VEXTORLO-760232 format. One record per residue (C-alpha): residue in one letter; x, y, z. Coordinates in steps of 0.25 Angstrom, whole numbers, plus 5000, padded with zeros to 4 digits. Each point is the difference from the previous one (the first is absolute). Layout:
aXYZ;...
END
This chain:
m500050005000;f500550144997;a499550145001;v500250144994;i500150115011;k500150154999;t500950085010;g500750134999;g499550024986;r500649874994;q499449864998;y500749875004;r499749864996;v500249925013;v500049855005;p500249955014;d501550015005;d500350114990;v501050115005;l499750134994;e500550155002;i498950105000;g499950155004;k500050025015;i498849965008;a499650005014;g500449885009;d501149955009;v501049904996;g499449865002;t498550045000;i499049954990;v499350114992;q498849984990;l500050064987;g498650034996;e500050044985;v500049874993;l499750024985;l500049854996;v500049875007;g500549894991;g500049855000;d499049894995;s498950114999;p500650144999;v499250115006;l500150144994;g499750125008;t499250134996;p500950075004;t500449915012;v499649865004;a499050015012;g500449935012;a501449964995;s501350045007;v501449965000;a500849985014;a501450035000;e501150005011;v500950125001;l501449964999;q500850134999;h499950154998;k501250064992;r500450104990;g500149984985;p501250034991;k500450144998;v499450074988;i500750134995;a499350104992;f501050094993;k499550114991;k501050094992;r499750114990;r501250014991;r500750134998;k499150075011;n500949965012;s498849945006;r499949865006;r499249945011;k500249875008;r499049935008;g500049865006;y499049915008;r499849865005;d498749945001;e499549945013;i499749854998;t499349895007;v500349864998;l498949905001;r499849855000;i498649964995;t499449905009;e498749974994;i498950044991;l498650025007;t498650004994;n498650015006;d500550105011;n500849905007;k501150045010;p501449954999;t500349875006;i501550004999;g500750085011;p501450064998;r501149904999;p500949985012;k501450064999;r501249905000;e500750025013;k501549995002;p500549885008;v500450045014;v501449965004;a500049935014;a500950065011;p501349935003;a499849895011;d501450035006;g499450125008;d500950104992;d499350135002;e501050084992;a499650054986;p500849944989;k501350084997;a499950094988;a500949974989;k501450075000;k500050114989;k501249994991;a501050115000;p500050104988;a501049964989;k501350075001;k500350104990;a501249994991;a501250095003;a500050134992;k501049994988;p501150105000;a499850114990;a500649984986;k501250084996;k499850124991;a500750004987;p501150114998;a499450124994;k500450024985;k500850124996;p499350104991;a500549994985;a501050114997;k499550104989;k500850024988;
END
């Protein structure tokens, strides 16, 4: 099953477990958001919306908020000593589509649990000391300065005839 959704003035074709970058939307990282503007629900019997499909929505998990690539708008008018440079970066939200809902259903899948790093057990010896920091290497020694090169003797000016 797939769906075509509209958000931020753009349309996206999505299936469950898709990861997509859209314009920034409200929602904390790890929460589930519902995208309500579903234009088409496809599958065995596709349903077209006029303009949207009634009762359909798409549930997505917010993975990250970030900024897009830097875009530079540089304008120059030749021979007029006129130039203007502007730049900007879009605010982006990264989503993972969890499920496509119809008939005003609520999302059944919650946010995925985060993988935890394994915890290192404390030493059994009873050493309460923290591990010693690794020694830093001494900076490399610089080579000795070379003696200045000897100057060539000055040439005598040529005699005039």
